[in-house]
C-alpha positions in Angstrom: 118.3 80.6 84.9 119.9 83.4 82.9 120.1 83.5 79.1 123.9 83.0 79.4 123.4 79.8 81.5 120.8 78.4 79.1 123.1 79.3 76.1 125.9 77.3 77.8 123.6 74.3 78.3 122.9 74.4 74.5 126.6 74.6 73.8 127.3 71.7 76.1 124.7 69.6 74.2 126.1 70.7 70.8 129.7 69.5 71.6 129.2 66.7 74.2 126.4 64.6 72.5 127.9 64.1 69.0 131.4 63.6 70.3 130.3 61.0 72.8 128.3 59.1 70.2 131.2 59.3 67.6 133.8 58.1 70.1 131.9 55.5 72.0 130.2 53.9 69.0 133.3 54.3 66.8 131.3 55.5 63.8 134.2 57.1 61.9 134.2 54.5 59.1 130.7 55.2 57.9 129.8 58.4 59.8 132.7 60.9 60.4 132.3 63.3 63.3 130.9 66.0 60.9 128.0 63.6 59.9 127.3 62.7 63.5 127.1 66.4 64.4 124.6 67.0 61.5 122.5 64.1 62.7 122.7 65.3 66.3 121.5 68.7 65.1 118.4 67.1 63.6 117.8 65.0 66.8 118.0 68.2 68.9 115.6 70.0 66.6 111.8 70.3 66.9 111.0 67.1 65.1 112.6 64.8 67.7 113.6 66.5 70.9 110.8 69.1 70.4 108.3 66.4 69.9 109.4 64.2 72.9 110.1 66.9 75.4 108.4 70.1 74.1 108.8 72.0 77.4 112.5 71.3 77.7 113.0 72.1 74.1 111.4 75.5 74.5 113.4 76.1 77.7 116.8 75.5 76.1 116.2 76.8 72.6 114.4 80.0 73.5 114.5 83.0 71.0 117.5 84.8 72.6 119.5 81.5 72.7 118.7 80.7 69.1 119.6 84.3 68.1 123.0 83.9 69.7 123.6 80.5 68.1 122.5 81.8 64.7 125.1 84.6 64.9 127.9 82.2 65.6 126.6 79.8 62.8 126.5 82.6 60.3 130.1 83.7 60.8 131.3 80.0 60.9 129.8 79.1 57.6 131.0 82.2 55.9 134.6 81.4 56.9 134.1 77.8 55.7 132.8 78.9 52.3 135.6 81.4 51.9 138.2 78.7 52.6 136.4 76.5 50.0 136.8 79.4 47.5 140.5 79.8 48.3 141.2 76.1 47.8 139.9 76.1 44.2 142.9 75.7 41.9 142.0 77.0 38.5 145.5 76.7 37.1 145.4 72.9 37.4 141.9 73.0 35.9 143.1 75.0 33.0 146.1 72.7 32.5 143.7 69.7 32.1 140.8 71.7 30.8 139.4 69.2 28.3 139.2 66.3 30.8 138.2 68.5 33.7 135.4 70.3 31.8 133.9 67.1 30.3 133.9 65.3 33.6 132.7 68.2 35.7 129.8 69.0 33.2 128.6 65.4 33.2 129.2 64.9 37.0 127.0 68.0 37.6 124.6 68.0 34.7 123.4 64.4 34.9 122.4 64.3 38.6 120.9 67.8 38.2 118.7 66.5 35.4 117.7 63.5 37.5 117.0 65.9 40.4 114.9 68.2 38.3 112.7 65.3 37.1 112.2 64.2 40.7 111.4 67.8 41.7 108.7 67.9 38.9 107.1 64.8 40.6 107.3 66.5 44.0 105.6 69.6 42.6 102.5 67.5 41.9 101.8 67.5 45.7 101.1 70.5 47.8 103.2 71.7 50.7 106.7 71.0 49.4 107.4 74.2 47.4 108.3 77.4 49.3 105.9 80.3 49.6 108.0 82.7 47.6 109.2 80.3 44.8 108.3 80.0 41.2 108.1 76.5 39.8 111.3 76.9 37.9 113.2 78.1 41.0 112.0 75.0 43.0 112.9 72.6 40.2 116.3 74.0 39.5 117.0 74.4 43.3 116.2 70.7 43.9 118.1 69.7 40.8 121.3 71.5 42.0 120.9 70.1 45.5 121.1 66.6 44.0 124.2 67.5 42.0 126.3 69.3 44.7 129.6 67.9 45.7 131.0 69.3 49.0 134.6 70.1 48.3 135.7 70.6 51.9 134.3 67.3 53.1 135.6 65.6 50.0 139.1 66.7 51.0 138.6 65.3 54.6 137.4 62.0 53.2 140.2 61.7 50.7 142.7 62.4 53.5 141.1 59.6 55.4 141.5 57.3 52.4 145.1 58.5 51.8 144.5 59.6 48.2 144.3 63.4 48.5 147.9 64.0 47.2 147.8 61.1 44.8 147.0 61.7 41.0 143.5 60.4 41.3 142.8 62.6 44.3 144.1 65.7 42.5 141.9 64.8 39.5 138.8 64.5 41.7 139.6 67.9 43.3 139.7 69.5 39.8 136.3 68.1 38.9 134.8 69.1 42.3 136.3 72.6 42.0 134.5 73.4 38.7 131.3 72.0 40.1 131.7 74.3 43.2 131.8 77.3 40.9 128.7 76.2 39.1 126.8 75.8 42.4 127.3 79.4 43.4 126.6 80.6 39.9 123.2 78.7 39.8 122.4 80.1 43.3 123.1 83.6 42.1 120.6 83.1 39.2 118.0 81.5 41.6 118.3 84.6 43.9 118.3 87.2 41.1 116.0 89.9 42.2 114.8 91.9 39.2 113.7 94.8 41.5 117.3 95.1 42.6 119.1 94.2 39.3 120.7 97.6 39.2 122.2 97.0 42.7 123.4 93.6 41.6 125.1 94.8 38.4 126.6 97.6 40.4 127.9 95.2 43.0 129.5 93.0 40.3 131.2 96.0 38.7 132.5 97.4 42.0 133.6 93.9 43.1 135.6 93.5 39.9 137.4 96.8 40.3 138.0 96.4 44.0 139.3 92.8 43.5 142.1 94.1 41.3 143.1 96.5 44.0 142.7 93.9 46.7 145.0 91.4 44.9 147.6 94.1 44.3 147.6 94.9 48.1 147.6 91.2 49.2 150.7 90.2 47.2 152.7 93.0 49.0 151.6 91.9 52.5 153.3 89.4 54.8 151.4 86.2 55.3 150.5 87.0 58.9 148.8 90.2 57.7 147.0 88.4 54.8 145.1 86.2 57.3 143.6 89.3 59.0 143.0 91.3 55.8 141.2 88.2 54.4 138.6 88.4 57.2 138.0 92.1 56.6 137.6 91.3 52.9 135.2 88.4 53.7 132.9 90.7 55.8 133.0 93.4 53.2 132.1 91.0 50.3 129.4 89.3 52.3 127.8 92.6 53.3 127.9 94.0 49.8 126.5 90.9 48.2 123.7 90.7 50.7 122.9 94.4 50.2 122.7 93.8 46.5 120.3 90.9 47.0 122.7 88.1 46.0 123.0 86.6 49.6 125.9 86.9 51.9 127.0 83.3 51.2 127.6 84.2 47.5 129.7 87.1 48.8 131.7 84.7 51.0 132.5 82.5 48.1 133.4 85.4 45.9 135.7 86.7 48.7 137.6 83.4 48.7 137.7 82.6 45.0 139.8 85.6 44.1 142.5 84.7 46.7 145.4 82.4 45.7 146.0 79.3 47.8 149.8 79.9 47.6 149.4 83.2 49.4 149.0 81.0 52.5 151.0 78.1 54.0 149.0 75.0 53.0 149.5 73.4 56.5 148.1 76.5 58.2 145.1 76.6 55.8 144.4 72.9 56.6 144.6 73.7 60.3 142.2 76.7 59.9 139.7 74.5 58.1 140.0 71.8 60.9 139.7 74.4 63.6 136.7 76.0 62.1 135.1 72.5 61.9 136.1 71.8 65.5 135.3 75.1 67.2 132.3 76.8 65.6 130.8 74.7 62.7 129.0 72.4 65.2 126.8 75.4 66.1 125.8 75.7 62.4 124.9 72.0 62.4 122.6 72.5 65.4 121.0 75.7 63.9 120.4 73.7 60.7 118.7 70.9 62.8 116.4 73.4 64.4 114.9 74.2 61.0 113.8 70.7 60.3 110.1 70.0 60.0 108.1 66.8 59.9 104.7 68.3 59.5 104.0 66.2 56.4 104.5 63.1 58.5 107.8 61.3 59.0 107.0 58.6 56.4 106.4 61.1 53.5 109.6 63.0 54.4 111.6 59.8 54.3 110.0 58.7 51.0 110.9 62.0 49.4 114.4 61.8 50.8 114.8 58.3 49.4 113.7 59.4 45.9 116.1 62.4 46.1 118.9 60.1 47.2 118.2 57.7 44.3 118.2 60.6 41.8 121.4 62.0 43.2 123.4 58.8 43.4 122.2 57.3 40.1 122.6 60.6 38.3 126.2 61.2 39.6 127.3 57.6 38.8 125.7 57.8 35.3 127.4 61.1 34.5 130.8 60.1 35.7 130.7 56.7 33.9 129.7 58.5 30.7 132.7 60.8 31.2 134.9 57.7 31.7 133.8 56.2 28.5 134.4 59.4 26.5 137.8 59.9 28.0 138.7 56.2 28.0 139.5 55.8 31.7 141.0 52.6 33.1 138.9 49.9 34.8 137.4 50.9 38.1 138.3 54.6 37.9 134.8 55.9 37.1 133.3 53.9 40.0 135.8 55.3 42.5 135.5 58.9 41.2 131.7 58.7 41.0 131.2 57.6 44.5 133.7 60.1 46.0 131.8 62.9 44.2 128.6 61.8 46.0 129.9 63.6 49.1 127.4 66.3 49.9 127.3 67.2 53.6 128.2 70.8 54.3 128.0 72.7 51.0 124.7 71.1 50.1 123.4 71.9 53.6 124.5 75.5 53.2 122.9 75.6 49.8 119.5 74.3 51.0 119.6 76.5 54.1 119.7 79.5 51.7 116.8 78.0 49.6 114.7 77.6 52.8 115.6 81.1 54.0 114.6 82.6 50.6 111.3 80.7 50.6 112.2 78.6 47.6 111.6 75.3 49.4 109.3 74.4 52.4 110.7 73.2 55.7 109.6 69.6 54.9 111.5 69.6 51.6 114.5 71.0 53.6 114.3 68.1 56.0 114.1 65.6 53.1 117.2 67.2 51.4 119.0 67.2 54.7 118.4 63.4 55.1 119.5 62.9 51.5 122.8 64.8 52.2 123.5 62.7 55.3 122.7 59.4 53.4 124.9 60.2 50.4 127.8 61.2 52.6 127.5 58.2 54.9 127.5 55.9 51.8 130.8 57.3 50.5 133.6 55.8 52.6 132.0 52.3 53.0 131.4 52.0 49.3 134.7 53.6 48.1 137.0 51.8 50.4 136.8 48.3 48.9 136.5 49.8 45.3 139.7 51.8 45.9 141.5 48.6 47.2 140.5 46.8 43.9 141.6 49.8 41.8 145.0 50.0 43.5 145.4 46.2 43.0 144.7 46.7 39.2 147.3 49.5 39.0 149.9 47.4 40.8 149.1 44.4 38.6 149.6 46.4 35.4 
């Protein structure tokens, strides 16, 4: 068979298998289609399909096919991260800066601390740290992975729960927005290359100047032109950031964060996010699954994943409940907000993909973090749904 035919077999598997499972098993309540796609990516990877049917795995996921899939995945995830940057609303954050800052710091800092402590324990065993990592990079990287909240998936889940446009939904968006900025800032520090520090400083200087010109041009364009210019801007920022040693994904976020959401029709932006998730992001989920590794043994990987999940969930809940006490929130608020901020899925998976690519974590650690991301996201809706019902009942009662 030709490479094209094998590529199409892979694409058929990517789209048909997760959708069939999601629709036939009706998993939407505890596992949205996005989560099923991520799980399917792991199942189609070397640890499951590759172990059960090694010859078939090598036949379908040959080097040329993987190269083609990786190209699609790279562009898909850059668009997705750019959209996440555009959707950050710093004006609302500034308007409620005291509440937003306290909550965001505790919601990020506490699980990060718990994650760092867990990472120090993992460091006591060989094989989990990446070949190019310093101890501090591994510890901070794991800590931040435990603290991440995935803003785009959080938006999807809050739409499902019908609270996105409600006051509590807007508050949660503000907290997650600040945490999103911190994620990419920490990533930039982790990837700081002292041999290319001149390039990196030069990139930030040029980026600042060009951003001023870019914004001046964008406000003069019609909306239909802004969509196209945004993609040119995305490719330029990603290329420049990668050349400077900061990684193309940092560039993708920087491309989005300097664009104002009100430059675009909100409904069209929502449609673009949904279409990217529908059309090309499933390829990213598969390419992520292909990087999983169970060489340490499935039991150890699951044990590490369980400890990471415990650190992530307990840290996030502790931080948000502490914020609730300081800010004197009403009964039930901290619990609802804390569990919704557990949502990790995409942004955390993008983050740990970069850590793996840069040699900061080993592939076994990557697999454990991937399992943790799936677990935390699957917990969100089943736990929040009854809590939200009680919270609404309390509001109605008062």
